[in-house]
N, C-alpha and C positions, 0 to 999 in steps of 0.2 A: 504493500500500500504506500502510495506517495503522500506523505503527511504534509508536504508543501502545497498540495493541490486540494482544495476543499471539495471540488467536484468529484474527485476520486477517493475521497476519504470515507464515504458512507453509501447510502442507498437513496439516490435522488428521487425516484418515483414515490417512495414512502414519505420522504420529506415534503413533497408536493401534496400528497394525499393528506398528510397531517395538517398542512397549512389550510387546504380547502375545507376540510372538516371543521377545523377550529374557526375559520372565517365565517362560515355560514351558521355555525352554532352560536357564535357570539352575536351575529346579526339578530338571531331569534331571542337570545338571552336578554338583550336590552330593548327589545321591540316595544314594550309597554311605555318606555320613556318617551320616544318620539311620538307615540300615539296618545300620550298622557293628556294633552290639552283637550283633544276631541272626546276621549273616553270620559274624562272628568266632567265635561259639559253635559254629555248625554246621561251619565249616571248620577249627576249632582254631587260630586265629591268635594270635600273641603281641601284646603292646602295640605293639611296633615295627612289626609287620606291619599291624596295624590303622591305625596312623598313616600308613604308606606307601600303604596301599590307598585311604584317603580323600584322600591328597595327590596320587596319580597323575593323576586327572582334571584337577587344577589345573595340573600341569606340562604335560600334553598339551594342555590348552586354551591355555596360555600360548604354546607353540610354534606351535600351529595358528592362533592369532590373527594371527601374522605372515603366514601363508599366506592366510588369509581377507582380510587387508588388501590383499594383492596382487590377489586375485580381485575385490575391490570396485573397485579402480582399472581392472582389465582388463575385467571383465564387467558392472560396475555393481552397486550394493548389492542390488537385488531378486533378481537371478539368483544372486548369491553366497549369499543367504539361502535360496533354494529348494534349492540343492545341499546346504547344511548340514543343513537339516531332513530331507531324504530320507535322508541318512546316519544321522542320529539315530534315525529311525523304523525303519530296517532293523536297526540294531544292537540296539535294545531288543526288537524282534520275535524276532530270532535268540536272544537271551539268554533270553527268556521261553519260547519254543517248545522249545529244546533243553536249557535248564537250565544252571546253573553248578555245577560239582562240585569245583573245586580253587582254590588260591590263584593259580596261573598264569592260570586262566580268568577269575577276577574282575579280575585286573590287565589282561587283554586287553580286557575290557569297559570298564574304567576309561579305557583309552586312547581308545576310541571315544567315550565320554562327553565326552572333551575337545573333540570337535567342537561340542558344545553350549556349552561355555565360549567357544569361538571366535566365537559369535554376537555377542559384544561388538563385534568388529571390523566387523560388518555393520549392526547395529541403530543404532548411534550415527551413523555417516556417513549412513545412510538418512534419519534425521531431521534431522541437523545441516545438510545441504546445502539444506534448505528455509528456513532461518531466518537473519535478519540478525544482526550482531554483538551488538546490545543485547539480543537474546532468546536467545542461545546457552546461557547458564547454565540458564534455565528449560526450554528445549527438550531439552537434553542431560540435565537432571535428570529430566524426565518419562520420556524413553526409557530412561535408565539406571536408573530406579526399578524396571525389570523384574527387578533383583536381588532383588525381593521374592519371586521364585519360590523362593528359599532358605527362606522362611518356610513355603511350602506343603509343601516336602519335609519339614521338621522337624515340622510340625504333623500331617501325615496319614500319612507313610510308616511310622513305627514302629507305629502302631495297626493299619494295614492289614496289615503284616507279621505281627503277632500273630494277626490274624483269618484271613488266607488264605495266609500264608507269604511270605517276602521275595521269592522268585523270581517270584511272581505279581504283585507290585507293578510289575515291569517291564512286564507285559502291561497292567495297568490304566492305566499312564502313557500308553500309546498313544492312549487315548481323547481326553483334552484336547489332546494334541499334534496329533492329526489334525484336530480342530476348528480349532485356531489356524492350522494349515497352510492350510486352505481360506480362512480369513479373510484371511490374509496374501496369498494369490494374488489375492483380490478387491480389497483395500484399498490395498496398498502400491504406490507409484509413485515412480520415480526422478525427482529434481529436474532441471529442464531446463537449469540452468546448471552442471552438474557439470563439474569439470575434466577435460580430455582424458586418455586413458590415457598412462602414462609408460613409458619403457623400463625394463627391469629394472635396468640400471646406475644409473638415477636414484635408486633406493631407497637405495643406499649413500651417496649424497651427503647425504641427510638426517642420517645418523649423524655426518657431519663437523661438524654444528652442535652446539655444546656444550649448547645449550638442550634438545635432544632427550634428552640423557642426564639432565639435571635432571628433566625431566618423567617419565621412566621411573623414576627413583629415588623421586620424590615419590609416584607412584602405586603403586609396589611396597610402600610402607608403608601407604597408606590402603586400597587395595583388597586388598593382600596380607593385611593385618590382618583386614579384613572377611571375605574368602573363607576364609582359614585357620581363623578361629574358627567361621564358619558350618558348615564341614565337620567340626569337631571337638567342638562343644558337646554333642551327644547323648552321645558317648562320655565326655566330661568329666563331665557331671552323673551319668552312670551309675557311673563309677569313683570319683569323689570323694565322692558323697553317697548312693550305693547306690540310686538311683532306677531303677525298671523302665524299659525303653526307651520306652514310651508316655508316661509322666510326664516322663522326661528330654526327650523330643521337645517337650512343651508348654513346658518351661522354655527350651529352646533356641530355639523359635519366637518366644517373647516377646523374647529378646535380639536375634535376627536381625531381627525386625520393626522394632525401633528403628533399626537400621542401614540397613534397606531404605527406609523412608519418608523418612528424613532426607536421602537423596541428592538428591531433588528440592528439598527445603528448602535444602540446601547450595548447589545451583546458583542458586536464586532469591536467596538472601542474598548470594551472591558477585556477582550482577548488581547488587545494591544497594550493597554496601560494598567490593567488590573481592575477587578470588580470593585475593590474597596475605594480606589480613587474616584471611579465613576459614581458610586453611590454617595460619596461625600459631596460632590458637586451637585448631584441631583437633589439632595435634601436642602441644600442651601438655596438653590434657584427656586424650587417648588414652594418652599415656605415664604420666601420674599414675595413672589408674584401672587400667590393665593391670598396673602395678607393684603396686598394692594387691592385685589378684587373685593375683599370683605368690607373695605371702607367706601365702596361705591364709585363707579365711573360713569360720568354723564353721557359720554359718547359710546354708542354701541360698537362702533368699529374698533375703538381703542380697547374696549372691554374684551372683544373677541381676540385682539392681538395679545393682551396680557394673559388671558386664559389659554391661548394656544401655546405660549411659552411655558406656562405651568404644566400643561399636558405633555408638551415635548419632553420636559425634564422627567415627569413621572413615567412616561413611556420608556425612556432610556434607562430609568431605574429598574423597570421590570426586566429588561434584558440583562442588566448587570447582576441582579439577584440570581438569575438562572445561568449566568456564567460561573458563579461561585458554587451554587448548590450541588451540581454533579461532582465537583472536585471533592467536596466534603462528604457527600452521601451517595456515591456512585452505586454501591450495592443495594442501597435502599431508595433509589430514585423514584420508584413507583409510589411507595407510601409517603415519602417526603414531598413529592409533587402534590399528592392529595392534601397533606397537612398544610403545606405552605399556600396552596391554592385556596384551601378553606379559610385560612387567615386573611388572604386577600379579599375574598368575597365578603367576609364579615366586616372588613374595613370599608368596603363599598356600601354595604347595607347601612352601616352607621352614618356615613356621610350623606347618602341619599335621603334616609329617613330623618336625620337631624336637620337637614336643610328645610324639608317640608314643615317639620315641627317648629323650627325657629321662625319661619315665615309666618305661620299662623299665630304664634304667641307674641311675637315682637314686631311683625310687619317687615322684617328684614332677614336676610340670610347671614348676617354678619357673625352672630354667635356660633353657628354651626361651622362656618369657615374658619374662624379663629381657633376653635378647639382643635380642628384638624391641623392647623399650622403648629399648634403646640405639640401634637403627636409627631410631626415631621422633625421638630427640633429635638424631641426626646430620642427619635431614631438616630439622628446625627450624633448625639452624645453617646448613645449606646455603641454605634459603629466605631467611634473614636476609642471607646474603652476596650473593644475586642480585637482591633486590627493588629496590634503587635503580637498577641497570642496566636491569631490565625496565621500570620506570616511566618511564625517561627515553629509552628507545629505541622498541621496538615498542608499548609501552603508553602512550606520550605522548599527552596530550589532543588534540593537533592531528592525530593519526593515527587515533584511534578514539574512538567515543562510548561504548564499554564501559568500565566501571570495572575497573582492574587492581590 
């Protein structure tokens, strides 16, 4: 194997399949956010209910990522992905065919959409197991760039809802999902050197390692910030600047696009300069620009620019975390991807739900945003505290060729 050539270092069809599966799954996972304005109007939802509605798939996805992580180790990634996609297709068909008529029904659908968010625990191990340490950041960045599906949701869902009704958007989503499912069946292949299945008792042992908790916390900030904002921005631009859902979707898509494409860049840069340096810069930039947003910006274009920079940083942080994770937990990458992904989803649930609650209670999103800034600062302090130990133990030069 030529380690200098990324294209020859792994299995490209599987990497592409992982990206496509992740991309469309993420499109569905955050779909209620871009549709939130129209759904809330028809169902008569309050600001807090809107926030909880768009946050529920994030929480469900967070919890189900742990389940999918177990399935990855027990059934292998490809089969786990097949099961997840079948559930998503069935849930969307049911919602489209029978319709959604109440807040409880939309929350039920939101729970099932969480299965789409759990795709994270499948797509990344599916790709990661094919690549050596020095290419992990790039491979995981490309597979993880499937979070660009959030852009598709923001870009197209509000306009389609205005044209054909938001319930019919669920039916239209079945078309690309079905195509990707077929491609996944053909292209995806499990790596031959995957670790053997573990006993269920072994999963608890991973949590005894303090590094697992650090990774979970770091990702709860980077991915939590990205997913929470991605689910909330259409509602944010609509309520703060009076934009119609379609226009708000365009602004949200631009911001989310910055965070989506930067994931692969973050992984690649982390391969070059080290994941710790990348994360340090990410937390500094994200905390500054989200704090700026929290104090209010009168011009919608300037607000979009500031949010795009924050999302850019958070997206790069997602890639950086997953440059480091396989170096530390390569033999446990399936369960750790589930655990870390779960923490990221919980972070997103907190941000999205707290924004809606803050808006209803205070008339502003400021409190929710500033608390999240505080979490980013804590992550920065925590990273500063562990970096020396990481670089002198599992990240030492004599143990790995990857930059830590």
